[in-house]
C-alpha positions in Angstrom: -29.5 40.8 34.2 -32.9 38.2 34.6 -32.6 35.5 32.2 -28.8 36.1 31.2 -27.7 32.7 29.6 -24.5 31.4 30.8 -21.8 28.7 29.5 -19.9 26.9 32.4 -17.3 24.7 31.5 -17.4 21.6 33.8 -14.8 19.3 33.7 -16.9 16.0 34.1 -19.8 16.9 31.2 -17.8 19.4 29.0 -19.8 23.1 28.2 -23.0 23.6 29.7 -25.8 26.2 29.3 -27.9 27.5 32.0 -29.5 30.6 33.1 -29.5 33.1 35.7 -33.0 34.5 37.3 -33.3 37.2 39.9 -35.6 37.1 43.0 -37.5 39.8 41.7 -41.7 39.6 40.8 -41.5 40.1 37.2 -43.9 37.5 35.5 -42.2 38.2 32.1 -38.9 36.4 33.3 -39.3 33.4 34.8 -37.6 29.8 34.1 -39.3 28.9 31.0 -39.8 24.7 30.7 -36.7 23.4 29.6 -34.5 26.2 31.4 -32.1 25.6 33.4 -31.2 27.8 36.5 -27.3 28.7 37.2 -27.3 28.1 41.4 -24.3 30.2 42.8 -23.2 29.8 46.7 -21.0 31.4 48.7 -18.4 29.1 50.7 -16.4 30.0 53.6 -12.8 28.5 53.0 -9.0 28.7 54.5 -8.5 31.5 52.3 -11.8 33.5 53.0 -15.1 33.3 51.3 -15.5 31.8 47.9 -17.9 31.7 45.1 -19.1 28.2 43.8 -21.8 27.9 40.9 -23.7 24.2 40.7 -22.8 22.4 37.5 -27.2 22.2 36.9 -25.8 18.2 35.1 -23.6 16.2 37.2 -24.2 18.1 40.7 -20.5 19.7 41.1 -19.6 22.7 42.8 -17.2 24.3 40.5 -15.2 27.6 40.8 -17.6 30.5 39.5 -14.6 31.3 37.2 -15.4 28.4 35.1 -18.9 30.4 34.2 -19.2 33.3 31.7 -22.0 35.2 30.1 -23.0 33.8 26.5 -21.4 36.0 23.8 
């Protein structure tokens, strides 16, 4: 869902809120000023591809299971 809020449990920063925005051309769902966008990448590891998220505060790459949708 575009603009969906997530809670990240960063070991360094504690609880951080961020939003996910699709790359769909929809002007009604663009990040507003002050919104923090959640960045995600897939990394190749010795155990295969793993999804990682980036903490928007400290920039550390974290396991994707440290983020969950806001209730």
